[in-house]
N, C-alpha and C positions, 0 to 999 in steps of 0.2 A: 505494499498499500503508500502511495506517495503521498506525504501529508505536508500540504504547504499550508503556512501562514500569511495571511494577507495583511500588511502591516504599514501602518503608517501613524504617528502621533500628531498627526494635524487630520482635525473633523473636514468630511465635507469632499476630500478628494477621490471617491468613488470605491471606495473599499466593499462596501457591502453590496453596489451595483456590480462589482467582478466576479464576488463571491457566488451571487445568485446566477448570473448569468451565463458565466465559465462552466459554473457546476451542472446548471442543466444543459449546456452545450454537450458538455462530457458526458452525461446520463444519456443523451439522443443519440449519444453514438454505440450506448449498449453496454457501457462501464457501470459499474457500480460506485457510487458516489455519497459519501458523508458530508454532510457541511455542519460546523458547528459555528453557533451565536455567543460569542463572547464579549458581547458589548450591553451594558444594563439598559441601554436604549432600545435593543431587541428588535432591530432594523429589522435585521436579516431575516427575524422569525414572521412580523410584521407583512415584509416583502412576499413572501411563500405562503401569506395567506390565513396564517395561525394566529388567534388571539393570543396574546401574553399571559394574560390574566388565566386564562383557561390551562396555561401549562402546569401539569403535575409533576413531572419530573422533567429534569432539564438540565443545562449547565450549572445551576446553583446546587441543586442536590446531589449532582457529580461530584462537585468541589467539596461541599460542605456536610454532606449527609452518607459518603460513600456508594452512592446509589450506582448500578451500572451501567458503563457507558452504553452496551448494545441494546440493554432492557430500557433505557432511556430515549433511546432515538424514535422516531417517527416517521411513518414514509409518507411524503406529501408529494411526491409526483413519481411515475415510472423508474425504477434506478436509484432514486435520490431519498435520502434520508437527511432528517434535520434533528438536531439537538438542540432545543430550543431554547431561549431565555425569557427572562422580565423582570423586574423592577428590584427584585429580590437577589440580583446577583450584583447591586451597588455594597451590599453588604458583605460580600464575601472576603474581603480584603481585612476588613477588620475582625470577622471571625476566624479567620486564620493566621492572624498575627504571631500568636504562640504556637504554631501547628510546626512541627519538625517535618523538614522537607517539603513545606507546603509548595514551592515551585514547581515542583515533578507529580503533584495530584493526576495533574488530567494524564500524564504519559503513562503513570501505572494505569490509571482508569483503562485506557485502550489497548495495555498489552491483551493478546489472545484475540483481537480482532485484526489484525494485521490482514490475515487473509481472506478476508469476509467482504474487503472493500477493496477498489483499484486506486480510489482516489481520496482523500479526507482535505476539507478547505477550511481554515481557521478564519472567521472575520473578526479581530482583533478589535478591542478598544480603543478610541483615540489617544492613548495615552502610554507608557511604559513603564506603568505598575504590575503588579502581583498577577492580573489577567494574563497580560501581556506576555511576561516571564512566563507562563504555564504553556501559551501556546507556543514560544519558543522552545520552551524545554522537550515540548512533544514533537514539533516539526524537524522535517528532513531538508527543508527548502522555504525562502523567503520571498515573495512578490511584494513588492513594493508600487504602489500606484501613484502617481505623482502628476499635479498640475504642470504644465511647463510655464511656471513666470516665478518671478524673483522670490517671492514669500516660500513660494513653493520648496523651494532649495535651503531654505534658512536651517529647516530641521534634520536635511536629508544627512549633514555629517554626523551628527549626534546620533540616528537613528542606525547608521551602519556601524559605529562603534558599540552599541548596545550589541547588537548581533555578533559581535566580535567577540566581547565578552562572555555571552551565554556561550559561543561556541567553545572558549578556551575553559571554561570555567564549568559549564553544566551539561552541555551537549554538544561534543565535539563533531557530531553527524551535523550540525546545521550551516547551511550554506545561503545566501542570496543568489538565487537565481536569477533576478531581473528587475526591471522598472519597468511598470506601465506608465505608458502616458496617456492621461484622460483628459479630456475636453482640450482634446488637439486641435489645433487650426494652421494648419500649413501655407494658409495665406499670411501670417504673420511672423515678421521677421525674429521676434522673441521666443516664439515656440521653437523656432528652428535653431535659434541660438542657445537655448537651453536644452534641446535635443544634444547638440554637437557637442557642448561643455560635459552634459555628464557621460556621454560616450567617451569622450576623451578621458574622463577620472578613472572610468570601469577600465580603460584600455592600459592606463599607466598602472595599473593593479594585478596586469598578468603576472603570475609567475611568484607573486609573494606569497605569505602564511597567512593573510588575512581572509576575514569570510566571506568577502566579495570578489575575491579574484577571479575567479570564472563568471561573474555574473555580465549581462549584457542590457540592453536596451530591447526591448521585443522589438522583433523586426515588424510588428503591426502597432496600432495605436485607436484609440477610440476619440472617435470623432464627436465635437456638441450636437447632441440630438435630445429634442423635448421628451422624444417619445420614451427615453430612458429615466426622466424625471417623472413622468405619468405614470409608468405602469406599477409602479410599488402601490398605489393608492388603489389598485384595484386586485391586489393582492396578485399580482400574476408576474412570471417573467416577460423580458422583451421579446420571445420565439412565442409566447401566448400571446401577446399584446399587439405586437406588429410586426411579424416576424420577416417582414420584407423591408423593413427601414435601415438606416446606417448603422445603427446600434446593435441589430442584431447580427447584421455582416460583420462588425469589428469583432464581437466577441464571438461567433462562430472561430474565427481568425487566432484570437486568444487560446482557445481550446486547440486550434488545430496545433498550435505552438506544443501545450504540454504533452498531446497525443503523438507527436512527431509526425505530423502528417503536414507536407510540402504544398499548400495554396491546393489543395483538394477539400470538396464538401465532406464534413464529417457525414451526413449520411449516407453517402456512396462507400463509406468502409467500415460499416456499423459491425462492429463485433458481437458472437453470438452472448447470451447473457450468461452470467457467472452465479453458480448455486450459491446461495447462502446458508452456512449450514446451523442447524437450531440455535436459531435467533427469532425471540421475539419481538418482532417488529410491530406494534399496533398500527393501524392505517387510520390517521385522523378523518371527522369530517369535510375538514376543510377541501379535502382532493375529492374533485368527481370525476370519472373518466369522462372523455367526449363522448356522446352518444352515438351508435352507429347511424347512418344516414339511411332513411328509408324514402321508398317513393312515394310522393303522398295521393291520397284517392283519389278519382276522378271526380270532380264538382257534379251536384247530382243536379238534373235541370230544376229551373223554376216552376211554381206549382201552376197546373193548367197549360203545362207545354206539351202537346203530342208526341207521341215518342216516333223517333225516326223510323221511315217505314225502308228497311231493307230492299237494296237495289237488286234486281234479278242477276 
């Protein structure tokens, strides 16, 4: 299982949108995907159509009550499972302050699930606190969504240093896979300059011992698209809301990157489903399968209309 933490301590850069739609595209390819909502705002949970206050077992219970990871997942789309969150998660850091090994609780909870899923994407809180530390301790890769402007770069170096520190002290497997430019506009010189600066910075780290020595700017980017902002209010992924828009096309390409597909549609290379072994994964009422299309019945003639006379 590839476990990817989607992280940036700055809010509003596209973390949740990236997790939801990348996971949905990968799941559409036939892969088994788990997504983890580690943000007390529960935006990932809401985006997938689940009411946070209705969550009885989720990320908070896994962290503070030793709830099982697999038993707390809910199936929200075909091949897509969610570890939901609600406002209770905001108190987890305080409750765990005196717990030994509090930074690896999620990693320990996920042990034993590695063979049951192909991907696990973790939506991190917009901070570098205990929740994000748990995500980094459990993950193998970090994806950094970033807006290509000056303020978006301010915390980039600090974020990389944090990942490097976790790599050296807690999780030696952790590496930065790449930077995904969101709300990118190729028509502006600023976006192109930021793209070039980040690429040069990452190139300079090649061959070093830092955690981002193999990172790259993803060969695709997310264009500004109002449909991506509208989809969460309907509890839908972009592929359900408007599968033909630019946002859907861009996130298909992000999924292609993680699936190792070069410029091909995911649907064209769907893999056979993988059987999940003895995991009790409840299906919430929020997910309703699309009904099968049926041919409408012919309209009945109005009252008083004589039947047609068959032609000889």
